[in-house]
N, C-alpha and C positions, 0 to 999 in steps of 0.2 A: 275227957282230955285226949289230946292227940299224942299218943306215945311216940310217934316217929319224930316229933320235934326235939326229942332228946339228942338227936344226931345233928341238930342244926348248928351247934357251936363248933362242929368239925369242918365247917366250910367258911373260910375267912371273908369271902366276897359278900356274904349275906349281911355283914355288919353295916355296910353303907350302900348297898345296891339292891334294888328289887330285881332279882335274878329269875327270869321265867323263860330262859332260852336253852333249857337243858336238852331239847331235841336237836340242838345244833352243837353246843359245847357245854357239857355238864360242868357244874361248879367243881373246883379243885378241893379235894379233902386236905386237911392240914397235915395228915400223915405223909404227904408227898415230900414235904420238907425233910423229914427224917430219912425217908427211903432214898432220896437222891444224895443226901449227906452220907448215908451208908455206902452207896455205890462209890462215891468219891473216896471215902476212907479205905474201902477195899482195894480200889485201884492204886491208891497212894502207898498202901502198906504191903499188899500181897503181890502187886505187879502181875506178871504173867501166870503166877500160880492161881489167880482168880478163875481162869478158864476151867481148870480141873476141880475147883472148889465150888462150882455152881453156875458160873456164867454160861458154859457151853450147853447145859441142859435147860436153860431158862425158857427157850421157846416151848418146851414141853411142860415144865413145872408151872410156868405162868399160864400156859394154855389149860392146865388142869383146873386152875381157879375159875377160868371162864367156863370150862366144861360143867362145873357144878351149877352155874347160873342157867345154862341152856339144856341141861339134862343129858350131857354127853358122858360116856365112860372115860375113866382115866386113860391117857395114851391115845386119844382120838382127836385132840385139838392141838394145833401148833400156831405159833405167833408169826405174823408177817408185818410189813410196814402198813399196809392198807388193803382195802377190799379190791382195788384194781389189780394189785399184785396177786391176791388170792384167786381172783377170777382168771387171771392169766395162767397161773399154775394149773388150775383145773382144765382150762381149755387146751393147754399144751399136751394133755394126756391123750387127745383124740385126733383121729384122721378126719379132716373136714372135706376131703375130696371125693368120698364115696357117695352112694345113693342116700345113706342115712346121714345127712348133714344139715338138717333143718334145725334152727334154733328158734324157740317160741318164748316170747315174754310180753308183758303188758306194756302198752304205750306210755304208761305213767311210771315206768321203771326209773331208777336213779340214773341220770345222764352218764356218770362216769362208768357205770356198768355197761351201758349201751355202747359207749365209745369203744370199749375193749372188744365186744363182739362184732361191731361194725368193721373195725380194723381187720380182724381175722377173716371176716366174710369177704372183704375186698381182696385180701391176699390169697385166700385159699378157695374161694368160690362157695362158701357156705351160704345157705339161704336163711334169711331172717324173716320171721312172721311176728308182727306187732299186733296184739289184740287191743282194739281201741276202747276208750271209756265213753259211755253215752252221756255222762253228766259231769265229767271232770273231777269226780270225787271217788267213784267206785269202779270196779272192774267186774263184769258179769262172769261169774264162775263157770257157767255152762259154755260161754263163748271161749274161755280159756281151754276147757276140756275138749271142745270140738276142734280147736286148732291143733291139738296134739295128735299125731298119727304115726304110722309105722315107719315113716321117714324122719321122724323127729329124733335128734340126738340128745339135745340138752334143753332144759326148761329153767333158765335163770330168772327167778321172780323174787319180788320183795314180799316179805311177810306183812309189813306195814308200809303203806305208800307214804313217801316223804312229804308229798304236796298236800295231802288231805288227811293223813293219819288213819286211812281206811285199812282195817285188818282183813286181808284176803282169807277166804275159806280154802286153805291150802291142802287139806287132807284129800279131798276128792281129786284135786289136780295131781297130787303125787301118785294116787292110785291109778289114774288114767295113764300117766307117764310110764309107770312100771308095767302096766298091762301091755303096752306096745313096745316095751324094751328101751324106753328113754330114761334119762336120769335128770334129777331135779337139783338145782343149785339154789338154795334158799338164802336170800339176803335178810339177815335178822338185825341189821343195824338199828332200825327204829323200833324194835320190839325187845331185844335183850335188855333186861334190867327194869322193864316197866310192864311188859305183857308176859305172863307165864306161858311157857311151852316146853316141850321135851323132844329133842331131835330123835331120840330112840323111839318114842311112841309114834312120832310122825313117820318114821322109817325113811327120812329124807337121806339122799345120797351124800350131799355136801351142804354145809352151811358156812356162810361168811358174815363177818361184821367187823366193827371197830369199837374202840373204847372212848371215842371222843364225846359221845352223847350220853345216854342214860346210865352208862357204867361209870361215868365220872373218872375215866382213866387217862384222858388227855390224848394228844396226837402221837402217831408213830407206832401204835399197838393194835394192828389188825389181827384177826384170828381166822383160822380155817379148820372146820370140822370135816373129817372124812370118815364115812362109815367103815367100820373095822374090816369087813370082808373085802373091801376094795384096796386095802393097804398093799397087798402083794400082787395085785392084778394090773395096776396102772403104772405107767412110766412117764412122769412129767418131763417135757423137754425144757421147760423153764426150771433149771436145776442148778446144783452147785455142790460143793464138797460136803455140806452138812447132810445131803441126801445119800451119801455113799455109805456102804456097809462098814467100811473101815477108813474113815476120812483121814486119819493120821498115818495111814500107810502110804499116802500120796501116790496111789497107783494111777497110771496114765489113762486107764479105761474105767468107765462108769460101771459100778456094780451096786445096784440100788439096795438100800436097806430094806428089810422085810417088814418094817413097821411104819408108823406115822412119820418117822424121820425122812422118808423118801419124798415127802411133800415140802421139805425145806429147800433152801438153795445156799446162798452165801452166808457169811458170818452174821450173827444176830445183832439186832439193835438193842443192846443190853440196857442202856439208860432209860429207854422208853418203857421197858418192861418193869423196871424198878418203880417208875412213876405211876404206872397203871395199876399196880397191885393194891394200892390203898383203896381205890374205888371199888375194885372187885371184893375186897374184904368187907367193906361196909354193906354192899348189896347182898353178899352171902349171909352176913350176920342178920340183916333185917328179913330177908326172904322176899322174892319177887311177888308172892301172893299178897303180902301185906302192903307192898308198894302199889300194887294194882288196885287194891281196895280204895286206897286214898286217892289215887289218880282218877278213878272213875267218879268219885264224889266231886273232886275239884274241877274236872273237865265238864261235868254236867252243870255245875254252877256257872262256869264260863259261858256255856251255851244259853242258859237261862238269862244271864245278865245281858248278853248280846241281843237276844230276842227282845228284851225290855227296851233296848235302844233302837230297835228296828233295823239292826245290822244283819246282813246275810252271813250265814255260817256255811263254810265250805268243808265241813267235816261231817261224818256220819252222826246222826242223832242217837242212834241206838248204841248204848255203851258196849255191847258185845262186839260191835263192828268198829269201835274207835280205839285207837292207840292212845299214847300219852299226851298228845297235843291237840289244840283246837285252832282252826284257821278261821279268822273273822275277816270278812270282806267289807271293811268299813270304808267310807269315803276317804280319798287322799291317803291310802294306806302307806305308800312309800314315804311320803312326807311325815306322816304321823310317827312312823318308826324312828325316823331321824330325830324328831323332836323328843320322843321318849328317851332315846339314848342321851340326849343333852340333859335330861332330867335324871339320869342314872337309873332308868328303867329299861332293862334289856330284854327285848323280844326280837323277832326278825320278820322280814317281808319276802315273799316269793311272788314273782310276776305271775299273773293269771290265777293267783290263789288268794293272797291277802296277808294279814298279820298272823304269824304263827306264835302261839303262846303255849309254853310247855312247862307247867309246874311239876316239881318232883317231891319226893318224900319229905324234904326239909322245908318246903314252902308252907306258910301259914294260910289259912282261909282268908284272913284279912288282906293278905297280899293279892289274892285272886280278885277280891272285890276292888282293891285299890287300882290295879292296872286298868280296869274298865273305867273307873272314875277319872283317871288321868287321860285316857284316850278321849273320853267325852269332853273333858276340859279343853284339850287341844283342838278338837273339832269345833267346839263352841267358839273358841278364839279364831279359828280359821274362817268360820262362817261370818263372824263379825268383821274380820279383815276384808273378806270378799265383798261384804255389803258396803263397807266404807269406800272400797276401791270403786265399786259400781256407782256409788253416789257421787264420788269425785269426778268420774268420767262425764257426768252430766253437765259439768260447769267448765 
C-alpha cells in the first residue's frame, strides 16, 4: 500500500482533475480554507491588535516552518514576496564596482533570477559569467568550478534546473566559491519539498525559494535563508522599517537589527503566509525523505513509459541526478499540453524542453500511467488528422 495516499483527500482539485503540474503550482491543501478564514476573523475582531498578537513576527514564525524543510536553524529564514525580491535583497548587500564583482551562474538558471543580476550588472558594471550546458539538460560541475575565481563575488545557482529537473552537484561548487572568498546563493525552488537537503550541511551562504511549487503553499510566500554568521555583517540597501533595530521608535536613521530581521524590508504580506502554512505543515508531517522515495519511483516509471513510446526524455535518467519532474519531448508538445488541459489533465510545456510532468506524494501510480495513455491518444488523433489532411490535399 502507498501510505502517502492517505493525504490525498486533503487536496480538493484531485477529485476531478489529473493534477501533475506540482513543479509549477502545487495543489492547494484543504487547510487553506480554514487558515484564510482565521486570518479574516482575526482582522475583523482584533483589528490593529493583531500586529502585536502574531502578525508582525509572521515573516519569522512562518520562515521557521520552511526552515524545518530545508534544514535551517530557527531564526535564519524570513519570508518575502518572491525569489526576485530575495535575490535583490541579497545583491543589495554588496558593492559591485570593485575588482571582485564577477557573478557566475549556469546558463540554464531561472530567467527571473538572471534578470535581477543582469539589471544590476548594467547599472553598476558587474561582470556576469554564464556557464553553458553541453546537452540542454545538465551543467558540467567542473566547468562551474573553473569559472569561479578570486574576482568572483556571488554564485547564484539553481539546486534543481527548472527546464530539465537536473540536480546540480552543488557541494563542490560551494567549496570552490568559499575557497576563493565568494558566496553562494542557492535557489531551492525546484528542490524544497521533493529533494532532501540541508542548508547547514551544505554550508551555503544564502538560499532562496518560494511556496508555489512542491511546498503547496501558493503564491506570495517566498523565503530567504541567510547563514547566521552573516546576520550582523551585511547591510542590505533594499530595506525598510522591519529591518530596523527598533522599528516602532520611528527613528529617521537606519539602525539595522542584529539578527535575521535586517533582511526584511516593508510590512509583511500576512495573508500569503496564512495560506502557505498548510502546505508546509503537510510536508513537514510526511518528511521530504518519504516524498523523495515515492517521487523517484514515479518519475522512473514516467521515463520507462516514455521510452516505450519512443519519445525523447529531456531529464536525467539517473535518479540521483533527477528532481521531482520529468520532461518528455513528444511530437507537437505545445499542442498536446493544450489538449490535455481541455481534458482536465494538467501538465505544462516549456519551449526547447517539452512536456513537464511533476507527480507529488498525493498522486497515484495509476495517474502516472494514465497521463502517458492520454498523451498517446492525443498524438494518435493528431497523426490521423494530419494523414486525412494530406490525403485531402491530393484532390
